[in-house]
C-alpha positions as CSV (number, residue, x, y, z in Angstrom):
1,M,0.0,0.0,0.0
2,S,1.7,3.2,-1.1
3,D,-0.9,5.6,0.2
4,K,0.6,8.0,2.7
5,I,-1.3,7.9,6.0
6,A,-2.5,11.4,6.8
7,F,-3.0,10.9,10.5
8,E,-0.6,10.2,13.3
9,D,-2.8,7.5,14.8
10,A,-6.4,6.4,15.2
11,V,-7.0,9.1,17.9
12,D,-5.8,11.8,15.5
13,L,-8.1,10.6,12.8
14,L,-11.2,10.4,15.1
15,D,-10.4,13.8,16.6
16,A,-10.1,15.3,13.1
17,D,-13.8,14.2,12.8
18,H,-14.6,16.0,16.0
19,K,-13.0,19.2,14.8
20,A,-14.8,19.0,11.4
21,V,-18.2,18.5,13.1
22,K,-17.5,21.3,15.6
23,S,-16.9,23.6,12.6
24,L,-20.2,22.6,11.1
25,F,-22.0,23.3,14.4
26,I,-20.3,26.8,14.4
27,E,-21.5,27.3,10.8
28,F,-25.0,26.2,11.8
29,N,-25.1,28.5,14.8
30,G,-24.1,31.4,12.7
31,L,-26.8,30.7,10.1
32,S,-29.3,30.3,12.9
33,D,-28.3,33.6,14.6
34,D,-28.5,35.4,11.2
35,Q,-31.9,33.8,10.6
36,A,-30.6,32.4,7.3
37,P,-33.1,30.7,5.0
38,A,-34.4,27.3,6.2
39,A,-32.9,25.5,3.2
40,D,-29.4,26.7,4.2
41,R,-29.8,25.7,7.8
42,Q,-31.3,22.3,6.9
43,A,-28.4,21.6,4.5
44,V,-25.8,22.2,7.2
45,A,-27.8,20.3,9.8
46,L,-28.0,17.3,7.5
47,K,-24.2,17.5,6.9
48,I,-23.8,17.4,10.7
49,C,-26.1,14.4,11.0
50,Q,-24.2,12.5,8.2
51,A,-20.8,13.2,9.7
52,L,-21.9,12.1,13.2
53,T,-23.5,9.0,11.9
54,V,-20.4,7.9,10.0
55,H,-18.2,8.8,12.9
56,A,-20.2,6.9,15.5
57,Q,-20.4,3.8,13.3
58,L,-16.7,3.9,12.7
59,E,-16.0,4.2,16.5
60,E,-18.5,1.4,17.4
61,E,-17.3,-1.0,14.7
62,L,-13.5,-0.6,15.0
63,F,-12.2,1.7,17.6
64,Y,-14.4,1.1,20.7
65,P,-14.1,-2.8,20.6
66,A,-10.3,-2.6,20.5
67,V,-10.1,0.1,23.2
68,R,-12.6,-1.9,25.4
69,Q,-10.4,-5.0,25.1
70,A,-7.2,-3.1,25.8
71,I,-8.3,-1.0,28.8
72,G,-10.9,-3.3,30.3
73,D,-13.1,-0.4,31.4
74,D,-16.6,-1.6,30.4
75,A,-18.4,1.1,32.3
76,L,-16.5,3.8,30.4
77,M,-17.1,2.2,27.0
78,D,-20.8,1.4,27.8
79,E,-21.3,5.1,28.6
80,A,-19.8,6.1,25.3
81,I,-22.1,3.7,23.5
82,L,-25.1,5.1,25.4
83,E,-24.2,8.6,24.4
84,H,-23.9,7.5,20.8
85,A,-27.4,6.0,21.1
86,E,-28.8,9.2,22.5
87,A,-27.1,11.3,19.7
88,K,-28.6,8.9,17.1
89,E,-32.1,9.4,18.4
90,M,-31.6,13.2,18.2
91,I,-30.1,12.8,14.7
92,A,-33.2,10.9,13.6
93,R,-35.4,13.6,14.9
94,I,-33.5,16.3,13.1
95,Q,-33.5,14.3,9.8
96,E,-37.3,14.1,10.1
97,M,-37.8,17.7,10.9
98,D,-38.3,20.6,8.5
99,A,-36.0,23.6,9.1
100,E,-39.2,25.7,9.2
101,D,-40.2,23.9,12.4
102,E,-40.0,26.1,15.4
103,A,-37.9,23.5,17.4
104,F,-35.5,22.8,14.5
105,D,-32.7,25.2,15.4
106,D,-32.9,24.4,19.1
107,T,-32.8,20.7,18.5
108,V,-29.6,21.0,16.3
109,K,-28.1,23.3,19.0
110,E,-28.9,20.8,21.7
111,L,-27.2,18.1,19.7
112,G,-24.2,20.3,19.5
113,I,-24.1,20.7,23.3
114,D,-24.4,17.0,23.7
115,I,-21.7,16.3,21.2
116,D,-19.3,18.8,22.9
117,H,-19.8,17.0,26.2
118,H,-19.2,13.6,24.6
119,V,-16.1,14.8,22.8
120,Q,-14.6,16.2,26.0
121,E,-15.2,12.9,27.8
122,E,-13.8,11.0,24.9
123,R,-10.7,13.1,24.7
124,G,-10.1,13.2,28.4
125,E,-10.8,9.6,29.1
126,I,-11.2,7.2,26.2
127,F,-8.5,8.7,24.0
128,L,-6.1,9.1,26.9
129,K,-6.6,5.5,28.1
130,A,-6.3,4.3,24.5
131,R,-2.9,6.0,24.1
132,Q,-1.7,4.6,27.4
133,A,-2.8,1.1,26.5
134,D,-1.0,-1.6,24.6
135,L,-2.8,-0.7,21.3
136,D,-1.3,-0.2,17.9
137,L,-3.2,3.1,17.3
138,R,-1.1,3.9,14.2
139,G,-1.8,0.5,12.8
140,M,-5.5,1.1,13.1
141,V,-5.5,4.1,10.8
142,P,-5.7,2.2,7.4
143,A,-8.7,0.2,8.5
144,L,-10.4,3.2,10.0
145,A,-9.7,5.3,6.9
146,K,-11.0,2.6,4.5
147,R,-14.1,2.0,6.5
148,K,-14.8,5.7,6.9
149,E,-14.6,6.1,3.1
150,Q,-17.0,3.2,2.6
151,L,-19.5,4.7,5.1
152,Q,-19.3,8.1,3.6
153,K,-20.0,6.7,0.1
154,K,-23.0,4.8,1.5
155,A,-24.3,7.8,3.3
156,A,-24.0,10.0,0.2
157,M,-26.2,7.6,-1.8
158,P,-29.8,8.5,-2.3
159,A,-32.1,6.6,0.1
160,K,-33.5,4.2,-2.5
161,A,-30.0,3.3,-3.9
162,A,-28.7,2.6,-0.4
163,A,-31.6,0.2,0.5
């Protein structure tokens, strides 16, 4: 494989996702504050939902199982999975809402607050413990990058084509 790995390790790749989503939330909040057209706000909200869905699946399929095994902290990992489930419920609500709905902006902003909290916990606990554990975080990057690309392609398909 001659492709150059763009990330230092798995934590770096996953944290890049966090930063990209944070940027989208900032963009959404700006649009909301400026009372931008509903279509503009909805487009950014759907980008947020797609990015979070791909990221959560990537973590749950590849990263979390390896970390769980390496650190042996089931309670910590179970909490992260629970937070993902809560975020997925909110994502589903957002995807079903119309941006004209009175609660739309508040729901997206609430998701942003929840994600900020999750990211802080992930960085302060899971990522820290993963780096301290006997894990080949650099070796995980190719599999994570490949799976992320697959999930992004699937998420970009029209609903009927993906079914």
